[in-house]
N, C-alpha and C positions, 0 to 999 in steps of 0.2 A: 671297438676301435678307439674308446677314449684313454685308454692309457698310452696309446701312440702321440698323445698331443705334445709329448716332450721332443720329437722330431722337429715338428716346425717351428719350434722354441727355439732350438739349437740354431737349425738355418738361419732364421732370422735374427737372431741375435749376431750371429757371424757375418751375415750380410751388412747388417748397421755396426759392424766393427764395435762393438761391445767388448768388455774384458771377458777373455774365455774362461777363465773360473768364475766369474758372476755368471755367466749363460749357462756355464755347465750346472752349476748350485740350482737356479732358477729351473731348469730344465727337469732336475731330479726332485724338487718340491712339488712341481706342478704333476710330472706323472705320479708320484707318491700319492697327493690328494686325489688323483682321478681314481685312483685303485681303490679307494676307501679307507686308507690309511689316516688315523688321527694325526694331528700334528705330534703330540709327543713321542708317538711309534716312530715317527718320520725322523725327528731328530735323534732319536737313538740309534735308529738304523744309520744315519750320517756318522755318527760317533763312532759306533762300531767298525763301520767300514774305514774310516779313518785310521783308528787305531790298529786293523789288522793289515792297511798297506804299509809294509815297510819303505817300499820305494818313494812314496809321497812324503814319509817321514824323513827318509835320506835327503830327497831334495831339498826339504825345507833348512836342513842343517848345512846342506852343502853350499848354497847361494850366499850366505853371509861370509863363509870361509873366502870363497871367489871374490866376493866385493873387499873384503879387506886385503886380499893377497893383490888386487887391482890398485888399490889406494895405497899402498905399498912399494908400487912400481914393478909390478910384475910385466905389464905390457912392455914398458921401458927396457927391461932387461932381456927379454925376449927378442926385441928389435935391436937391441946393441949385439946381442950374441950372433945374431942372423947376419948383421951388418959386418960381422969380422970373417964370415966364410965367402970368399970371393966366387967360389963356383954355385953358388945358391941362388936360384932364381925361382918365382912365384910359381912358375909351371911346376918345377922340379918338388918344391916343398909340397904343394897340393897334390901331386901325383902320388908322392910316397905315403902323405898321409892318407888316402884315398886305399891304397892297397893294404896299409898296416889295419885300418877300420873296417875293411870288408872282411878281411880273413880273420881279426878278433871278433867281429860279431857271428862269423859263420861259427866259431868256437864257444859262443854264447857269453862272450865278455862284452855284452851289451854298454854297460858303465864305463867302459875304458875311455871312451870319447863322449862327445856331448856337445851342445850348442852354447850352455852357460858354463861347463868346466874345461871346456879345451878350445873350442872355434873362437869365443869372443876374447878371451884373455891370453891365448897363445897362438892358435892357429893364425888366425887373420893379422895379428901385429906382426908376426915373421914373414908372412907373404907379403904383406905392405913393406917391410922393411928391405926384403931383399929387391922389390922394384924400385925403392927409394936409393939402395945403393949402387943401382946400375943407370936411373935417370934423374936423380936428384929429387927435388920438392914433385910432389905429385898432386894433380889437381884433385878437387872433390869428387867429381866422377869416377874418376879412374879408382880410388880409394875405395867408394863405395863399390864400384864392380870387383875388385878383389875380395872385398868382405862378403859380397853375395857368392862370389865362386867358392870360398872356404866355407860357408853355410851349405852349398850344395853338395859339397864333397861328402860331409858328414852325412847329411839327409839320404844322399843316394846309395852310399855305400851300407848305410846302416840299413836301410830298407831291403835291398837285395842280399846282403849278407845275414841277418838274420832268418831269412827264410830256410837257411840250410840247417840252421841249428834244430835238431829233433825237439828239444825240449821248450821251443820257442812258444807262446801262449797261442799265436794264429794257428801253426801247425798241428798242435793238440786239439785245437778247437776245430779245425778241419777234418782231421782224423775222427772226432768223434761225431761230427754231425753227419759224415757219411755213414758210419755205423749205425747212428740212429735212425738212419733212414733206408736201411737195409743193404748197402754198398759194402760188401766184407773184402778182405785182403787189402786194404789201403791202410798200411801202417804208418807212423811218423817217420820212420827211417825211407820209407819210398817217397814220402812227400819232401821230404830234405834233399832227396837225390835228386829228384826232377827241379829242386830250385837252383840247383848247380848250374845248369846250361844258361838260365836267365841272369846269374849273377856273373859268370864271365862274359856276358854279352855288355853287361852293365859296366863291367871293368875296362873291357876293350874300348868300347864307344866313349866313355868319360875320360880314359888317358887320352884318346887321341883328340879329345875336345882340350884338354889342358895343355897338351903338346904344342897346341897354336896359341897360346894364352899369352906367352911372351911376347911374340910377334906381334899379335893385337893390341897389347899395352903398349909397346915400342911406337907402332903404328898411330894410336890416339895421342899418345904424349907429343909425338912430332906433328899432328894437326892441331893440336891445343897450343904449341907453342908457335907456330905459323899464325894463327889467328890471333893470340897475343901479341906477338910482333907487327901485325897489320894495326891492331887497335892501336898501339903505341905510335906508329907512323902517323897514324892519322890525328892522334891528340896533339903530338908536335906540330905538324903542319898546319893544324887550325888555331895555333896560338897568335896572339896579334903581332904583327911585326915580321913574321916569316914568311919566306917567299913561297909561292903557290904554283 
């Protein structure tokens, strides 16, 4: 049971809100040492897995590029483009992205979107610009709520869409696990087919939630403005020399 010590390390690290990369690295080191590996072999294994992981290497290359694009005004250009589309609303933009993201994930195009390369520099600014185009300046809580909905769109669509793709790692893992335990006849294609109903349910439920987002934003902004006007009225009335 000693090699399982990496699991409580991960749980404790995430609970204490430490850096995720640091937590996973420490958990891997602890697990390797618990299995009897010497430190040199452990570092060699880490280096080998790092070089063999194409996704990790591509992520390290993509993030600086996204940072440079943001510094060059990518967010501002996205906001300006959406502001010129009168029919664009926050809910419609997020609904369109959700549909495209889930369909593309079901086809295996998992890197087509993402939090770092799409949501933060493009989707969230576009959704925020659509709300600003309708309601003017937005308070900080509304902007944070729109950003949260944008992030949720990517997470939910990817989570349920990728289960349909038969070459997805989790689908292949489930198929191999069942075969190793004597359960035959469960192929990746059948697992992917059974993922379609849940993906459709997620699509309908989330699109319904997003269809109500525009009205919720308008209601919250109206309430925020009423509170701000009340504060201004109280501030004016409390000034010396003003009638009470």
